[in-house]
C-alpha angles and dihedrals in degrees: 000000000000089000090057091053092048092049090050088053090053091051092049092053090050090060097063109038136136129238127232142154133260136184098249122079115298091204111055124199139167088270097056102028090098085073092059105113129228116236087217095056107022106024094161092060086051089059091251128127094215145015104310150173093222127075117191106158093166091051098236090156129055115247089253092053092048089049090053091050091047090053090054092050091047090053090054090050091052091064122100118297107263095199101087110203090003091066113115111259091245094051115122120133097340107068110063134127117338118225119179121185114211117191130188135180089222137352120191118203114201094192132268099039125118111266117260101249092051091047090050093047093049099039110024109027110086106166101080124102105177109014094283093137130108124188116201113196123193125188113198095196094059096024089228131142126205128186130201121187137189116236098266092047091045090055088057102035102048124187090252092053091046091052091048090052094045099043098085091050103041094093092045099050 
């Protein structure tokens, strides 16, 4: 239940954010999405000062807003490891679900391509061990959110639960 509250907090922060500019493309497509950085590997390109769960290369959020979102993601990660026997031997309270927030100023789909959060989860995200990852993607131009989950996360965050969480915010995003 705590994960639901945290996800609602993420959605609430998405509603009132600021715009800015970055050095990477401001309009993302299937052709240039390979340039989209990972906040785990290239945090500076994600407009972060340290290893992070938030990537905002076009600086749509203020630093304070991105820090607040990162704190929410870190809290989710500090839950119990959901991978059973696949949990690292040292895992206790610091290896839970992985949630990465990817933000763009604009993403243009040309039709037929894999959606961005699934692409990111399958090609850029490297921390997961058992499908415990969730990628939340937000496009400011269209005010649309997409979510892609690994199997373990999907078993927890069902479509019905996602719709219940999103419903109050759909007309505000």
